[in-house]
PDB file with one MODEL, atoms N, CA, C and O in Angstrom:
MODEL        1
ATOM      1  N   MET A   1       0.839  -1.174   0.000  1.00  0.00           N
ATOM      2  CA  MET A   1       0.000   0.000   0.000  1.00  0.00           C
ATOM      3  C   MET A   1       0.889   1.244   0.000  1.00  0.00           C
ATOM      4  O   MET A   1       1.834   1.339   0.783  1.00  0.00           O
ATOM      5  N   ARG A   2       0.582   2.187  -0.877  1.00  0.00           N
ATOM      6  CA  ARG A   2       1.351   3.423  -0.948  1.00  0.00           C
ATOM      7  C   ARG A   2       0.490   4.603  -0.500  1.00  0.00           C
ATOM      8  O   ARG A   2      -0.723   4.622  -0.706  1.00  0.00           O
ATOM      9  N   ALA A   3       1.134   5.563   0.104  1.00  0.00           N
ATOM     10  CA  ALA A   3       0.437   6.804   0.461  1.00  0.00           C
ATOM     11  C   ALA A   3       0.434   7.734  -0.738  1.00  0.00           C
ATOM     12  O   ALA A   3       1.399   7.765  -1.503  1.00  0.00           O
ATOM     13  N   ARG A   4      -0.629   8.484  -0.907  1.00  0.00           N
ATOM     14  CA  ARG A   4      -0.716   9.453  -2.003  1.00  0.00           C
ATOM     15  C   ARG A   4      -0.676  10.854  -1.435  1.00  0.00           C
ATOM     16  O   ARG A   4      -1.405  11.192  -0.502  1.00  0.00           O
ATOM     17  N   ASP A   5       0.190  11.661  -2.018  1.00  0.00           N
ATOM     18  CA  ASP A   5       0.266  13.067  -1.611  1.00  0.00           C
ATOM     19  C   ASP A   5      -0.723  13.875  -2.431  1.00  0.00           C
ATOM     20  O   ASP A   5      -0.868  13.640  -3.631  1.00  0.00           O
ATOM     21  N   ARG A   6      -1.395  14.811  -1.812  1.00  0.00           N
ATOM     22  CA  ARG A   6      -2.275  15.717  -2.524  1.00  0.00           C
ATOM     23  C   ARG A   6      -2.408  17.004  -1.724  1.00  0.00           C
ATOM     24  O   ARG A   6      -2.135  17.034  -0.524  1.00  0.00           O
ATOM     25  N   PHE A   7      -2.828  18.058  -2.396  1.00  0.00           N
ATOM     26  CA  PHE A   7      -3.050  19.320  -1.724  1.00  0.00           C
ATOM     27  C   PHE A   7      -4.401  19.279  -1.020  1.00  0.00           C
ATOM     28  O   PHE A   7      -5.350  18.667  -1.510  1.00  0.00           O
ATOM     29  N   LEU A   8      -4.474  19.923   0.108  1.00  0.00           N
ATOM     30  CA  LEU A   8      -5.720  19.990   0.861  1.00  0.00           C
ATOM     31  C   LEU A   8      -6.284  21.404   0.767  1.00  0.00           C
ATOM     32  O   LEU A   8      -5.530  22.374   0.681  1.00  0.00           O
ATOM     33  N   GLU A   9      -7.599  21.518   0.783  1.00  0.00           N
ATOM     34  CA  GLU A   9      -8.236  22.826   0.711  1.00  0.00           C
ATOM     35  C   GLU A   9      -8.655  23.264   2.110  1.00  0.00           C
ATOM     36  O   GLU A   9      -9.349  22.543   2.827  1.00  0.00           O
ATOM     37  N   TRP A  10      -8.216  24.462   2.478  1.00  0.00           N
ATOM     38  CA  TRP A  10      -8.512  25.025   3.786  1.00  0.00           C
ATOM     39  C   TRP A  10      -9.336  26.298   3.608  1.00  0.00           C
ATOM     40  O   TRP A  10      -9.232  26.980   2.589  1.00  0.00           O
ATOM     41  N   THR A  11     -10.141  26.603   4.595  1.00  0.00           N
ATOM     42  CA  THR A  11     -10.924  27.834   4.612  1.00  0.00           C
ATOM     43  C   THR A  11     -10.701  28.526   5.949  1.00  0.00           C
ATOM     44  O   THR A  11     -10.638  27.878   6.994  1.00  0.00           O
ATOM     45  N   LEU A  12     -10.581  29.853   5.903  1.00  0.00           N
ATOM     46  CA  LEU A  12     -10.466  30.632   7.137  1.00  0.00           C
ATOM     47  C   LEU A  12     -11.860  31.045   7.575  1.00  0.00           C
ATOM     48  O   LEU A  12     -12.656  31.523   6.767  1.00  0.00           O
ATOM     49  N   ARG A  13     -12.153  30.860   8.857  1.00  0.00           N
ATOM     50  CA  ARG A  13     -13.473  31.153   9.403  1.00  0.00           C
ATOM     51  C   ARG A  13     -13.318  32.137  10.572  1.00  0.00           C
ATOM     52  O   ARG A  13     -12.638  31.843  11.555  1.00  0.00           O
ATOM     53  N   VAL A  14     -13.951  33.295  10.452  1.00  0.00           N
ATOM     54  CA  VAL A  14     -13.905  34.312  11.505  1.00  0.00           C
ATOM     55  C   VAL A  14     -14.715  33.825  12.699  1.00  0.00           C
ATOM     56  O   VAL A  14     -15.785  33.239  12.538  1.00  0.00           O
ATOM     57  N   ASP A  15     -14.199  34.072  13.893  1.00  0.00           N
ATOM     58  CA  ASP A  15     -14.912  33.704  15.115  1.00  0.00           C
ATOM     59  C   ASP A  15     -15.975  34.766  15.392  1.00  0.00           C
ATOM     60  O   ASP A  15     -15.629  35.871  15.809  1.00  0.00           O
ATOM     61  N   PRO A  16     -17.261  34.465  15.174  1.00  0.00           N
ATOM     62  CA  PRO A  16     -18.303  35.477  15.331  1.00  0.00           C
ATOM     63  C   PRO A  16     -18.536  35.907  16.782  1.00  0.00           C
ATOM     64  O   PRO A  16     -19.117  36.965  17.025  1.00  0.00           O
ATOM     65  N   LYS A  17     -18.092  35.102  17.742  1.00  0.00           N
ATOM     66  CA  LYS A  17     -18.269  35.465  19.153  1.00  0.00           C
ATOM     67  C   LYS A  17     -17.348  36.603  19.563  1.00  0.00           C
ATOM     68  O   LYS A  17     -17.654  37.343  20.498  1.00  0.00           O
ATOM     69  N   VAL A  18     -16.227  36.751  18.874  1.00  0.00           N
ATOM     70  CA  VAL A  18     -15.249  37.774  19.249  1.00  0.00           C
ATOM     71  C   VAL A  18     -15.415  39.025  18.395  1.00  0.00           C
ATOM     72  O   VAL A  18     -15.429  40.136  18.926  1.00  0.00           O
ATOM     73  N   GLY A  19     -15.538  38.865  17.096  1.00  0.00           N
ATOM     74  CA  GLY A  19     -15.698  40.013  16.207  1.00  0.00           C
ATOM     75  C   GLY A  19     -14.415  40.811  16.036  1.00  0.00           C
ATOM     76  O   GLY A  19     -13.336  40.377  16.439  1.00  0.00           O
ATOM     77  N   LEU A  20     -14.552  41.972  15.437  1.00  0.00           N
ATOM     78  CA  LEU A  20     -13.424  42.865  15.190  1.00  0.00           C
ATOM     79  C   LEU A  20     -13.018  43.548  16.488  1.00  0.00           C
ATOM     80  O   LEU A  20     -13.879  44.018  17.231  1.00  0.00           O
ATOM     81  N   ARG A  21     -11.732  43.611  16.771  1.00  0.00           N
ATOM     82  CA  ARG A  21     -11.204  44.235  17.995  1.00  0.00           C
ATOM     83  C   ARG A  21     -10.308  45.400  17.604  1.00  0.00           C
ATOM     84  O   ARG A  21      -9.739  45.408  16.512  1.00  0.00           O
ATOM     85  N   HIS A  22     -10.178  46.389  18.494  1.00  0.00           N
ATOM     86  CA  HIS A  22      -9.380  47.593  18.239  1.00  0.00           C
ATOM     87  C   HIS A  22      -8.451  47.860  19.419  1.00  0.00           C
ATOM     88  O   HIS A  22      -8.805  47.622  20.573  1.00  0.00           O
ATOM     89  N   VAL A  23      -7.262  48.356  19.108  1.00  0.00           N
ATOM     90  CA  VAL A  23      -6.279  48.702  20.134  1.00  0.00           C
ATOM     91  C   VAL A  23      -5.662  50.046  19.769  1.00  0.00           C
ATOM     92  O   VAL A  23      -5.231  50.258  18.636  1.00  0.00           O
ATOM     93  N   GLY A  24      -5.627  50.950  20.745  1.00  0.00           N
ATOM     94  CA  GLY A  24      -4.895  52.207  20.588  1.00  0.00           C
ATOM     95  C   GLY A  24      -3.535  52.061  21.240  1.00  0.00           C
ATOM     96  O   GLY A  24      -3.427  51.529  22.345  1.00  0.00           O
ATOM     97  N   LYS A  25      -2.488  52.533  20.559  1.00  0.00           N
ATOM     98  CA  LYS A  25      -1.125  52.414  21.091  1.00  0.00           C
ATOM     99  C   LYS A  25      -0.416  53.756  20.986  1.00  0.00           C
ATOM    100  O   LYS A  25      -0.488  54.431  19.959  1.00  0.00           O
ATOM    101  N   CYS A  26       0.267  54.132  22.055  1.00  0.00           N
ATOM    102  CA  CYS A  26       1.085  55.337  22.052  1.00  0.00           C
ATOM    103  C   CYS A  26       2.415  55.023  21.367  1.00  0.00           C
ATOM    104  O   CYS A  26       3.094  54.062  21.728  1.00  0.00           O
ATOM    105  N   LEU A  27       2.782  55.838  20.380  1.00  0.00           N
ATOM    106  CA  LEU A  27       4.037  55.608  19.662  1.00  0.00           C
ATOM    107  C   LEU A  27       5.241  56.245  20.353  1.00  0.00           C
ATOM    108  O   LEU A  27       6.367  56.139  19.868  1.00  0.00           O
ATOM    109  N   ILE A  28       5.003  56.901  21.480  1.00  0.00           N
ATOM    110  CA  ILE A  28       6.100  57.489  22.262  1.00  0.00           C
ATOM    111  C   ILE A  28       6.572  56.502  23.335  1.00  0.00           C
ATOM    112  O   ILE A  28       7.763  56.209  23.435  1.00  0.00           O
ATOM    113  N   CYS A  29       5.629  55.992  24.134  1.00  0.00           N
ATOM    114  CA  CYS A  29       5.999  55.097  25.245  1.00  0.00           C
ATOM    115  C   CYS A  29       5.534  53.661  25.027  1.00  0.00           C
ATOM    116  O   CYS A  29       5.839  52.795  25.847  1.00  0.00           O
ATOM    117  N   TRP A  30       4.814  53.387  23.958  1.00  0.00           N
ATOM    118  CA  TRP A  30       4.322  52.061  23.565  1.00  0.00           C
ATOM    119  C   TRP A  30       3.241  51.505  24.497  1.00  0.00           C
ATOM    120  O   TRP A  30       2.924  50.319  24.420  1.00  0.00           O
ATOM    121  N   GLU A  31       2.674  52.329  25.368  1.00  0.00           N
ATOM    122  CA  GLU A  31       1.563  51.869  26.193  1.00  0.00           C
ATOM    123  C   GLU A  31       0.341  51.663  25.307  1.00  0.00           C
ATOM    124  O   GLU A  31       0.130  52.408  24.349  1.00  0.00           O
ATOM    125  N   CYS A  32      -0.468  50.647  25.630  1.00  0.00           N
ATOM    126  CA  CYS A  32      -1.655  50.318  24.828  1.00  0.00           C
ATOM    127  C   CYS A  32      -2.885  50.270  25.714  1.00  0.00           C
ATOM    128  O   CYS A  32      -2.799  50.029  26.918  1.00  0.00           O
ATOM    129  N   CYS A  33      -4.027  50.505  25.096  1.00  0.00           N
ATOM    130  CA  CYS A  33      -5.285  50.280  25.804  1.00  0.00           C
ATOM    131  C   CYS A  33      -5.641  48.800  25.700  1.00  0.00           C
ATOM    132  O   CYS A  33      -5.082  48.073  24.880  1.00  0.00           O
ATOM    133  N   VAL A  34      -6.565  48.370  26.528  1.00  0.00           N
ATOM    134  CA  VAL A  34      -7.089  47.012  26.442  1.00  0.00           C
ATOM    135  C   VAL A  34      -7.900  46.913  25.157  1.00  0.00           C
ATOM    136  O   VAL A  34      -8.626  47.849  24.821  1.00  0.00           O
ATOM    137  N   ASP A  35      -7.795  45.803  24.431  1.00  0.00           N
ATOM    138  CA  ASP A  35      -8.529  45.712  23.168  1.00  0.00           C
ATOM    139  C   ASP A  35     -10.028  45.794  23.421  1.00  0.00           C
ATOM    140  O   ASP A  35     -10.536  45.302  24.429  1.00  0.00           O
ATOM    141  N   THR A  36     -10.721  46.426  22.485  1.00  0.00           N
ATOM    142  CA  THR A  36     -12.140  46.712  22.616  1.00  0.00           C
ATOM    143  C   THR A  36     -12.835  46.519  21.270  1.00  0.00           C
ATOM    144  O   THR A  36     -12.201  46.685  20.228  1.00  0.00           O
ATOM    145  N   PRO A  37     -14.125  46.173  21.268  1.00  0.00           N
ATOM    146  CA  PRO A  37     -14.831  46.072  19.991  1.00  0.00           C
ATOM    147  C   PRO A  37     -15.106  47.438  19.359  1.00  0.00           C
ATOM    148  O   PRO A  37     -15.501  47.513  18.196  1.00  0.00           O
ATOM    149  N   SER A  38     -14.902  48.504  20.110  1.00  0.00           N
ATOM    150  CA  SER A  38     -15.221  49.851  19.637  1.00  0.00           C
ATOM    151  C   SER A  38     -13.967  50.646  19.279  1.00  0.00           C
ATOM    152  O   SER A  38     -13.104  50.871  20.128  1.00  0.00           O
ATOM    153  N   ALA A  39     -13.871  51.070  18.013  1.00  0.00           N
ATOM    154  CA  ALA A  39     -12.751  51.934  17.609  1.00  0.00           C
ATOM    155  C   ALA A  39     -12.813  53.257  18.362  1.00  0.00           C
ATOM    156  O   ALA A  39     -11.779  53.835  18.699  1.00  0.00           O
ATOM    157  N   GLU A  40     -14.023  53.733  18.624  1.00  0.00           N
ATOM    158  CA  GLU A  40     -14.188  55.009  19.342  1.00  0.00           C
ATOM    159  C   GLU A  40     -13.619  54.927  20.753  1.00  0.00           C
ATOM    160  O   GLU A  40     -13.002  55.884  21.222  1.00  0.00           O
ATOM    161  N   ARG A  41     -13.814  53.810  21.434  1.00  0.00           N
ATOM    162  CA  ARG A  41     -13.236  53.647  22.785  1.00  0.00           C
ATOM    163  C   ARG A  41     -11.716  53.634  22.732  1.00  0.00           C
ATOM    164  O   ARG A  41     -11.061  54.195  23.611  1.00  0.00           O
ATOM    165  N   ALA A  42     -11.157  53.010  21.725  1.00  0.00           N
ATOM    166  CA  ALA A  42      -9.693  52.997  21.587  1.00  0.00           C
ATOM    167  C   ALA A  42      -9.179  54.415  21.335  1.00  0.00           C
ATOM    168  O   ALA A  42      -8.146  54.804  21.881  1.00  0.00           O
ATOM    169  N   ARG A  43      -9.891  55.190  20.511  1.00  0.00           N
ATOM    170  CA  ARG A  43      -9.501  56.592  20.279  1.00  0.00           C
ATOM    171  C   ARG A  43      -9.643  57.422  21.553  1.00  0.00           C
ATOM    172  O   ARG A  43      -8.805  58.279  21.834  1.00  0.00           O
ATOM    173  N   ASP A  44     -10.705  57.170  22.324  1.00  0.00           N
ATOM    174  CA  ASP A  44     -10.876  57.886  23.595  1.00  0.00           C
ATOM    175  C   ASP A  44      -9.708  57.622  24.533  1.00  0.00           C
ATOM    176  O   ASP A  44      -9.243  58.524  25.230  1.00  0.00           O
ATOM    177  N   TRP A  45      -9.235  56.371  24.547  1.00  0.00           N
ATOM    178  CA  TRP A  45      -8.074  56.052  25.380  1.00  0.00           C
ATOM    179  C   TRP A  45      -6.877  56.885  24.937  1.00  0.00           C
ATOM    180  O   TRP A  45      -6.131  57.397  25.772  1.00  0.00           O
ATOM    181  N   CYS A  46      -6.692  57.020  23.626  1.00  0.00           N
ATOM    182  CA  CYS A  46      -5.570  57.813  23.108  1.00  0.00           C
ATOM    183  C   CYS A  46      -5.666  59.256  23.597  1.00  0.00           C
ATOM    184  O   CYS A  46      -4.661  59.845  23.997  1.00  0.00           O
ATOM    185  N   LEU A  47      -6.868  59.826  23.567  1.00  0.00           N
ATOM    186  CA  LEU A  47      -7.049  61.202  24.033  1.00  0.00           C
ATOM    187  C   LEU A  47      -6.783  61.326  25.535  1.00  0.00           C
ATOM    188  O   LEU A  47      -6.178  62.305  25.973  1.00  0.00           O
ATOM    189  N   LYS A  48      -7.224  60.353  26.326  1.00  0.00           N
ATOM    190  CA  LYS A  48      -6.943  60.369  27.765  1.00  0.00           C
ATOM    191  C   LYS A  48      -5.449  60.248  28.024  1.00  0.00           C
ATOM    192  O   LYS A  48      -4.908  60.911  28.910  1.00  0.00           O
ATOM    193  N   HIS A  49      -4.787  59.399  27.246  1.00  0.00           N
ATOM    194  CA  HIS A  49      -3.341  59.231  27.395  1.00  0.00           C
ATOM    195  C   HIS A  49      -2.622  60.532  27.027  1.00  0.00           C
ATOM    196  O   HIS A  49      -1.655  60.913  27.688  1.00  0.00           O
ATOM    197  N   LEU A  50      -3.084  61.206  25.989  1.00  0.00           N
ATOM    198  CA  LEU A  50      -2.537  62.510  25.607  1.00  0.00           C
ATOM    199  C   LEU A  50      -2.658  63.483  26.763  1.00  0.00           C
ATOM    200  O   LEU A  50      -1.696  64.178  27.091  1.00  0.00           O
ATOM    201  N   GLY A  51      -3.832  63.541  27.386  1.00  0.00           N
ATOM    202  CA  GLY A  51      -4.036  64.453  28.510  1.00  0.00           C
ATOM    203  C   GLY A  51      -3.152  64.133  29.698  1.00  0.00           C
ATOM    204  O   GLY A  51      -2.701  65.043  30.393  1.00  0.00           O
ATOM    205  N   ALA A  52      -2.898  62.861  29.945  1.00  0.00           N
ATOM    206  CA  ALA A  52      -2.103  62.451  31.100  1.00  0.00           C
ATOM    207  C   ALA A  52      -0.602  62.577  30.867  1.00  0.00           C
ATOM    208  O   ALA A  52       0.152  62.798  31.815  1.00  0.00           O
ATOM    209  N   THR A  53      -0.157  62.439  29.617  1.00  0.00           N
ATOM    210  CA  THR A  53       1.284  62.366  29.357  1.00  0.00           C
ATOM    211  C   THR A  53       1.806  63.463  28.433  1.00  0.00           C
ATOM    212  O   THR A  53       2.990  63.798  28.473  1.00  0.00           O
ATOM    213  N   GLY A  54       0.931  64.022  27.604  1.00  0.00           N
ATOM    214  CA  GLY A  54       1.392  64.977  26.591  1.00  0.00           C
ATOM    215  C   GLY A  54       1.900  64.291  25.329  1.00  0.00           C
ATOM    216  O   GLY A  54       2.331  64.967  24.395  1.00  0.00           O
ATOM    217  N   HIS A  55       1.859  62.977  25.283  1.00  0.00           N
ATOM    218  CA  HIS A  55       2.307  62.250  24.093  1.00  0.00           C
ATOM    219  C   HIS A  55       1.307  62.480  22.954  1.00  0.00           C
ATOM    220  O   HIS A  55       0.096  62.464  23.174  1.00  0.00           O
ATOM    221  N   THR A  56       1.812  62.690  21.752  1.00  0.00           N
ATOM    222  CA  THR A  56       0.931  63.071  20.637  1.00  0.00           C
ATOM    223  C   THR A  56       0.928  62.093  19.457  1.00  0.00           C
ATOM    224  O   THR A  56       0.225  62.337  18.477  1.00  0.00           O
ATOM    225  N   GLY A  57       1.673  61.020  19.518  1.00  0.00           N
ATOM    226  CA  GLY A  57       1.713  60.061  18.412  1.00  0.00           C
ATOM    227  C   GLY A  57       1.026  58.767  18.795  1.00  0.00           C
ATOM    228  O   GLY A  57       1.360  58.155  19.809  1.00  0.00           O
ATOM    229  N   PHE A  58       0.061  58.347  17.980  1.00  0.00           N
ATOM    230  CA  PHE A  58      -0.713  57.145  18.293  1.00  0.00           C
ATOM    231  C   PHE A  58      -0.933  56.289  17.059  1.00  0.00           C
ATOM    232  O   PHE A  58      -0.825  56.753  15.923  1.00  0.00           O
ATOM    233  N   GLN A  59      -1.243  55.038  17.313  1.00  0.00           N
ATOM    234  CA  GLN A  59      -1.593  54.087  16.259  1.00  0.00           C
ATOM    235  C   GLN A  59      -2.869  53.380  16.689  1.00  0.00           C
ATOM    236  O   GLN A  59      -2.995  52.969  17.842  1.00  0.00           O
ATOM    237  N   LEU A  60      -3.816  53.234  15.765  1.00  0.00           N
ATOM    238  CA  LEU A  60      -5.023  52.469  16.023  1.00  0.00           C
ATOM    239  C   LEU A  60      -4.970  51.227  15.146  1.00  0.00           C
ATOM    240  O   LEU A  60      -4.846  51.331  13.925  1.00  0.00           O
ATOM    241  N   SER A  61      -5.063  50.060  15.760  1.00  0.00           N
ATOM    242  CA  SER A  61      -5.023  48.792  15.014  1.00  0.00           C
ATOM    243  C   SER A  61      -6.331  48.053  15.209  1.00  0.00           C
ATOM    244  O   SER A  61      -6.931  48.093  16.283  1.00  0.00           O
ATOM    245  N   ALA A  62      -6.764  47.378  14.156  1.00  0.00           N
ATOM    246  CA  ALA A  62      -7.950  46.525  14.220  1.00  0.00           C
ATOM    247  C   ALA A  62      -7.521  45.108  13.846  1.00  0.00           C
ATOM    248  O   ALA A  62      -6.688  44.916  12.960  1.00  0.00           O
ATOM    249  N   PHE A  63      -8.091  44.126  14.523  1.00  0.00           N
ATOM    250  CA  PHE A  63      -7.762  42.737  14.222  1.00  0.00           C
ATOM    251  C   PHE A  63      -8.957  41.858  14.518  1.00  0.00           C
ATOM    252  O   PHE A  63      -9.880  42.263  15.224  1.00  0.00           O
ATOM    253  N   GLU A  64      -8.935  40.650  13.972  1.00  0.00           N
ATOM    254  CA  GLU A  64      -9.995  39.700  14.241  1.00  0.00           C
ATOM    255  C   GLU A  64      -9.393  38.320  14.455  1.00  0.00           C
ATOM    256  O   GLU A  64      -8.318  38.007  13.944  1.00  0.00           O
ATOM    257  N   PHE A  65     -10.105  37.504  15.218  1.00  0.00           N
ATOM    258  CA  PHE A  65      -9.676  36.138  15.473  1.00  0.00           C
ATOM    259  C   PHE A  65     -10.373  35.218  14.478  1.00  0.00           C
ATOM    260  O   PHE A  65     -11.556  35.393  14.187  1.00  0.00           O
ATOM    261  N   PHE A  66      -9.643  34.245  13.961  1.00  0.00           N
ATOM    262  CA  PHE A  66     -10.230  33.272  13.057  1.00  0.00           C
ATOM    263  C   PHE A  66      -9.484  31.959  13.185  1.00  0.00           C
ATOM    264  O   PHE A  66      -8.391  31.896  13.748  1.00  0.00           O
ATOM    265  N   ASP A  67     -10.089  30.920  12.655  1.00  0.00           N
ATOM    266  CA  ASP A  67      -9.422  29.623  12.639  1.00  0.00           C
ATOM    267  C   ASP A  67      -9.463  29.061  11.225  1.00  0.00           C
ATOM    268  O   ASP A  67     -10.215  29.536  10.374  1.00  0.00           O
ATOM    269  N   ALA A  68      -8.660  28.062  10.995  1.00  0.00           N
ATOM    270  CA  ALA A  68      -8.605  27.404   9.689  1.00  0.00           C
ATOM    271  C   ALA A  68      -9.300  26.059   9.811  1.00  0.00           C
ATOM    272  O   ALA A  68      -9.049  25.300  10.747  1.00  0.00           O
ATOM    273  N   ILE A  69     -10.181  25.771   8.850  1.00  0.00           N
ATOM    274  CA  ILE A  69     -10.852  24.472   8.844  1.00  0.00           C
ATOM    275  C   ILE A  69     -10.582  23.783   7.509  1.00  0.00           C
ATOM    276  O   ILE A  69     -10.541  24.421   6.457  1.00  0.00           O
ATOM    277  N   LEU A  70     -10.406  22.513   7.577  1.00  0.00           N
ATOM    278  CA  LEU A  70     -10.162  21.702   6.386  1.00  0.00           C
ATOM    279  C   LEU A  70     -11.498  21.502   5.682  1.00  0.00           C
ATOM    280  O   LEU A  70     -12.418  20.923   6.260  1.00  0.00           O
ATOM    281  N   THR A  71     -11.622  21.979   4.424  1.00  0.00           N
ATOM    282  CA  THR A  71     -12.917  21.931   3.743  1.00  0.00           C
ATOM    283  C   THR A  71     -13.044  20.787   2.747  1.00  0.00           C
ATOM    284  O   THR A  71     -14.154  20.516   2.288  1.00  0.00           O
ATOM    285  N   ASP A  72     -11.962  20.106   2.394  1.00  0.00           N
ATOM    286  CA  ASP A  72     -12.106  18.993   1.445  1.00  0.00           C
ATOM    287  C   ASP A  72     -11.817  17.642   2.091  1.00  0.00           C
ATOM    288  O   ASP A  72     -11.485  16.682   1.396  1.00  0.00           O
ATOM    289  N   HIS A  73     -11.939  17.562   3.388  1.00  0.00           N
ATOM    290  CA  HIS A  73     -11.723  16.318   4.112  1.00  0.00           C
ATOM    291  C   HIS A  73     -13.052  15.561   4.213  1.00  0.00           C
ATOM    292  O   HIS A  73     -14.094  16.191   4.393  1.00  0.00           O
ATOM    293  N   PRO A  74     -13.044  14.235   4.104  1.00  0.00           N
ATOM    294  CA  PRO A  74     -14.288  13.458   4.163  1.00  0.00           C
ATOM    295  C   PRO A  74     -15.121  13.731   5.419  1.00  0.00           C
ATOM    296  O   PRO A  74     -16.350  13.672   5.370  1.00  0.00           O
ATOM    297  N   SER A  75     -14.467  14.027   6.531  1.00  0.00           N
ATOM    298  CA  SER A  75     -15.230  14.280   7.751  1.00  0.00           C
ATOM    299  C   SER A  75     -15.975  15.609   7.681  1.00  0.00           C
ATOM    300  O   SER A  75     -16.901  15.842   8.458  1.00  0.00           O
ATOM    301  N   VAL A  76     -15.575  16.489   6.748  1.00  0.00           N
ATOM    302  CA  VAL A  76     -16.224  17.785   6.615  1.00  0.00           C
ATOM    303  C   VAL A  76     -17.328  17.766   5.573  1.00  0.00           C
ATOM    304  O   VAL A  76     -18.419  18.281   5.816  1.00  0.00           O
ATOM    305  N   ASN A  77     -17.056  17.176   4.412  1.00  0.00           N
ATOM    306  CA  ASN A  77     -18.024  17.261   3.315  1.00  0.00           C
ATOM    307  C   ASN A  77     -18.655  15.926   2.909  1.00  0.00           C
ATOM    308  O   ASN A  77     -19.448  15.880   1.969  1.00  0.00           O
ATOM    309  N   GLY A  78     -18.314  14.854   3.600  1.00  0.00           N
ATOM    310  CA  GLY A  78     -18.953  13.576   3.341  1.00  0.00           C
ATOM    311  C   GLY A  78     -18.526  12.855   2.081  1.00  0.00           C
ATOM    312  O   GLY A  78     -19.143  11.851   1.724  1.00  0.00           O
ATOM    313  N   THR A  79     -17.494  13.321   1.388  1.00  0.00           N
ATOM    314  CA  THR A  79     -17.036  12.662   0.172  1.00  0.00           C
ATOM    315  C   THR A  79     -16.013  11.593   0.521  1.00  0.00           C
ATOM    316  O   THR A  79     -15.313  11.717   1.526  1.00  0.00           O
ATOM    317  N   PRO A  80     -15.914  10.554  -0.283  1.00  0.00           N
ATOM    318  CA  PRO A  80     -14.912   9.510  -0.005  1.00  0.00           C
ATOM    319  C   PRO A  80     -13.500  10.028  -0.284  1.00  0.00           C
ATOM    320  O   PRO A  80     -13.314  10.836  -1.194  1.00  0.00           O
ATOM    321  N   PRO A  81     -12.513   9.582   0.472  1.00  0.00           N
ATOM    322  CA  PRO A  81     -11.133  10.022   0.224  1.00  0.00           C
ATOM    323  C   PRO A  81     -10.637   9.523  -1.126  1.00  0.00           C
ATOM    324  O   PRO A  81     -11.049   8.466  -1.603  1.00  0.00           O
ATOM    325  N   THR A  82      -9.736  10.311  -1.739  1.00  0.00           N
ATOM    326  CA  THR A  82      -9.168   9.926  -3.039  1.00  0.00           C
ATOM    327  C   THR A  82      -7.767   9.423  -2.881  1.00  0.00           C
ATOM    328  O   THR A  82      -7.128   9.054  -3.867  1.00  0.00           O
TER     329      THR A  82
ENDMDL
END
């Protein structure tokens, strides 16, 4: 019996329970706010940090969590293996 090599098809699936997250970061001292689903809250943190420190450079980042699922595997789509 020989093993057969083949390419597998994967799909990325966004985690709907988490959604899009935002982080404000100070580019002077690198302090960050806690990630939040609201871009406005991350910007508010930047303004509060400005008031407390006088730092004027910031970065706003958005990210999402996702996982990879095998979409052409028999356990996923019910087709026989090739």
